[in-house]
C-alpha positions as CSV (number, residue, x, y, z in Angstrom):
1,M,49.5,-254.0,-114.0
2,A,48.8,-257.5,-115.2
3,K,45.3,-258.6,-115.8
4,E,43.8,-261.6,-113.9
5,E,43.7,-263.6,-117.1
6,D,47.4,-263.2,-117.7
7,K,48.4,-265.1,-114.4
8,I,49.1,-268.8,-114.4
9,Q,47.8,-270.7,-111.3
10,V,49.4,-273.9,-110.4
11,E,49.4,-276.3,-107.4
12,G,52.6,-277.1,-105.4
13,V,54.2,-278.3,-102.2
14,I,56.4,-276.3,-99.9
15,V,59.9,-277.8,-99.8
16,E,61.9,-275.1,-98.1
17,A,61.2,-272.1,-95.9
18,L,63.4,-269.0,-96.5
19,P,63.7,-265.6,-94.7
20,A,61.3,-262.8,-95.4
21,T,58.3,-265.1,-95.9
22,Q,59.7,-266.6,-99.0
23,F,59.4,-270.3,-99.9
24,R,60.8,-272.8,-102.4
25,V,57.8,-274.6,-103.9
26,R,57.9,-277.8,-106.0
27,L,55.1,-277.7,-108.5
28,T,52.8,-280.7,-108.8
29,D,50.7,-279.5,-111.7
30,K,50.9,-281.9,-114.7
31,D,52.3,-279.2,-117.0
32,Y,55.0,-278.0,-114.6
33,H,55.8,-281.3,-112.8
34,D,58.9,-281.2,-110.5
35,H,59.6,-277.6,-111.5
36,E,60.7,-275.5,-108.4
37,V,59.9,-271.8,-108.0
38,L,60.7,-269.1,-105.4
39,A,57.4,-267.9,-104.0
40,Y,56.4,-265.2,-101.5
41,L,53.2,-264.9,-99.4
42,S,50.4,-262.7,-100.8
43,G,49.4,-259.6,-98.8
44,R,46.1,-261.1,-97.8
45,M,47.8,-264.2,-96.3
46,R,50.2,-262.0,-94.3
47,K,47.3,-259.8,-93.1
48,Y,45.4,-262.8,-91.7
49,Y,48.5,-264.5,-90.3
50,I,48.1,-267.7,-92.4
51,R,51.0,-269.9,-91.5
52,I,52.8,-272.0,-94.1
53,L,54.8,-275.0,-93.1
54,L,57.0,-277.5,-94.9
55,G,54.9,-280.1,-96.8
56,D,51.8,-277.8,-97.1
57,H,49.9,-277.9,-100.4
58,V,49.6,-274.4,-101.9
59,R,48.3,-272.6,-105.0
60,V,50.8,-270.3,-106.6
61,E,50.2,-267.5,-109.1
62,M,52.9,-266.9,-111.7
63,S,53.5,-264.4,-114.5
64,P,53.9,-266.0,-117.9
65,Y,57.0,-263.8,-118.3
66,D,59.0,-265.2,-115.3
67,L,58.2,-268.8,-114.5
68,S,60.9,-269.0,-111.7
69,R,59.0,-266.7,-109.3
70,G,55.5,-266.7,-107.9
71,R,53.0,-265.6,-105.2
72,I,51.4,-268.0,-102.8
73,V,47.7,-267.1,-102.8
74,Y,46.1,-270.2,-101.1
75,R,47.0,-272.9,-98.6
76,A,45.0,-276.1,-99.0
77,K,43.4,-277.5,-95.9
78,K,44.7,-280.9,-94.8
79,P,42.1,-283.7,-94.4
80,N,42.6,-284.0,-90.7
81,E,42.3,-280.2,-90.0
82,S,39.1,-279.2,-88.3
83,S,37.6,-275.7,-88.9
84,P,36.3,-273.7,-85.9
85,S,32.7,-274.1,-87.1
86,E,33.0,-278.0,-86.7
87,E,33.9,-277.9,-83.0
């Protein structure tokens, strides 16, 4: 099992939705600019039914051993989205 320090976290944008909660993500991080990875939803995001759509900004965890695959661990809120506490 990999340690938390071994994982690489990068920011990206969803460019394609695939079956089985997999997505093609274009990385926007300065070190991995315009690199595309195949990413799947983390278990916690599935548990709480967090929806991912095309164009969403996400945070992806990758292993340093395979930079072509990753796990989506966070979906960034859009500026115009309101949270339930603000209503």
